[in-house]
C-alpha positions in Angstrom: -42.4 40.3 -30.7 -42.1 41.7 -27.1 -44.3 38.8 -25.8 -42.2 36.2 -27.5 -39.0 37.7 -25.7 -40.5 37.9 -22.3 -41.4 34.1 -23.0 -37.7 33.5 -23.9 -36.6 35.2 -20.8 -38.9 33.3 -18.7 -37.7 30.0 -20.1 -34.2 31.0 -19.7 -34.6 32.1 -16.1 -36.3 29.1 -15.6 -33.4 27.0 -16.8 -30.8 28.9 -14.8 -32.9 28.6 -11.7 -33.1 24.8 -11.5 -33.7 24.6 -7.8 -37.2 26.2 -8.1 -40.0 23.6 -8.5 -42.0 24.1 -11.5 -45.9 24.5 -11.4 -47.8 21.4 -11.3 -48.9 21.8 -15.0 -45.3 22.1 -16.2 -44.0 18.9 -14.3 -43.0 16.5 -17.1 -40.1 15.0 -18.8 -38.8 18.4 -20.2 -38.3 19.9 -16.9 -36.0 16.8 -15.9 -34.2 17.2 -19.2 -33.6 21.1 -18.5 -32.4 20.3 -14.8 -30.0 17.6 -16.1 -28.8 20.0 -18.8 -28.3 22.8 -16.3 -26.4 20.3 -14.0 -24.1 19.2 -16.8 -23.4 22.8 -17.7 -22.6 23.8 -14.3 -20.2 20.7 -13.9 -18.5 21.7 -17.3 -18.0 25.2 -15.9 -16.5 24.0 -12.6 -14.2 21.6 -14.6 -13.1 24.5 -16.8 -12.3 26.6 -13.7 -10.3 23.7 -12.3 -8.2 23.3 -15.2 -6.9 26.9 -15.1 -5.6 26.2 -11.7 -1.8 26.0 -11.5 -0.9 22.3 -11.3 2.9 22.4 -11.5 3.3 22.6 -7.7 1.1 19.7 -6.9 3.6 16.8 -7.8 6.4 18.5 -5.9 4.3 19.0 -2.9 3.0 15.3 -3.0 6.6 14.1 -3.2 8.0 16.5 -0.5 5.1 15.2 1.8 6.0 11.7 1.2 9.7 12.4 1.9 8.6 14.2 5.1 6.8 11.2 6.2 9.5 8.7 5.2 12.0 10.7 7.2 9.7 10.9 10.2 9.2 6.9 10.1 12.8 6.7 9.7 13.5 8.8 12.8 11.0 6.8 14.9 12.4 3.4 13.7 15.9 4.6 14.5 15.3 5.9 17.8 13.1 2.9 18.7 15.7 0.3 17.5 18.4 2.4 19.5 16.6 2.4 22.6 15.6 -1.5 22.3 19.3 -2.2 21.7 20.3 -0.2 24.8 17.7 -2.0 26.9 18.7 -5.4 25.6 22.3 -4.7 25.9 21.8 -3.8 29.6 19.7 -6.6 30.2 22.1 -9.1 28.5 25.1 -7.8 30.8 22.9 -8.6 34.0 21.5 -11.8 32.5 25.0 -13.2 31.5 26.1 -12.1 35.0 23.2 -14.2 36.7 24.1 -17.1 34.3 27.6 -17.1 35.3 26.6 -16.8 38.9 24.0 -19.6 38.9 26.4 -22.0 36.8 29.2 -21.8 39.5 26.4 -22.3 42.3 25.2 -25.4 40.5 28.6 -27.0 39.8 28.2 -26.8 36.0 31.9 -25.7 35.5 33.0 -28.5 37.5 31.2 -31.1 35.5 32.3 -29.4 32.3 36.2 -29.5 33.6 35.6 -33.2 34.1 35.2 -33.7 30.4 38.7 -32.2 29.8 40.6 -33.8 32.5 39.6 -37.4 32.4 38.2 -38.9 29.0 38.1 -42.5 30.1 35.4 -42.0 33.0 33.4 -40.1 30.5 33.5 -42.8 27.8 32.3 -45.4 30.5 29.6 -43.3 32.3 28.4 -41.2 29.3 24.8 -41.2 30.3 25.1 -40.2 33.9 27.7 -37.6 32.9 25.4 -36.0 30.4 22.4 -36.1 32.7 24.4 -34.5 35.5 25.7 -31.9 33.1 22.3 -31.1 31.9 20.9 -31.2 35.6 23.4 -28.4 36.5 22.8 -26.2 33.6 20.7 -23.0 34.5 18.1 -23.4 31.7 15.9 -20.2 32.7 19.2 -17.8 32.9 20.5 -19.4 29.7 17.1 -19.0 27.8 16.8 -15.3 29.0 20.4 -14.5 28.0 20.0 -16.1 24.5 16.8 -14.1 24.0 18.3 -10.7 25.0 21.2 -11.4 22.8 18.9 -12.1 20.0 17.0 -9.1 20.4 20.2 -7.2 20.7 21.4 -8.4 17.4 18.0 -7.8 15.6 17.9 -4.2 17.0 21.4 -3.7 15.8 20.6 -4.9 12.4 17.6 -2.5 12.4 19.8 0.5 13.3 22.3 -0.3 10.6 19.4 -0.5 8.0 18.0 2.8 9.1 21.3 4.6 9.1 22.1 2.9 5.6 18.6 4.2 4.3 19.3 7.7 5.7 22.6 7.7 3.9 21.2 6.7 0.7 18.2 9.2 0.8 20.5 12.1 1.7 
């Protein structure tokens, strides 16, 4: 009887300590099965321990983390759009000022005033008039002014969207 108990204890110890390599005579399918059973039991014990941990805090933590990240992104976008609108507004002011200055130097306003003063001459010489009008147009300054105004309107739209989202979230 005592011999049988010691064999059972030895088998049990062998099952518990599955990291030990068995003797060469014992290396067969049963050892792999014992290791598999021990690993499965260890995993079951780990999952049982994990079940008893409090989970009620987890969804709240995840939701608050998502809200913090959204608030941070909204803040970055808001200040980014605000800075972009200030830069494009100041650039637009200088660009429009340069556009008006170049238009007066090239005589664009003189050609334009001719259209309102004498319609008969324009009807007769409309090709030459349009070519002269296009030639006196400062294209680079006009393009830069329109681009900066476009960026200004896009950034204002972005700012209003960010403020609207902040109001809806809060």
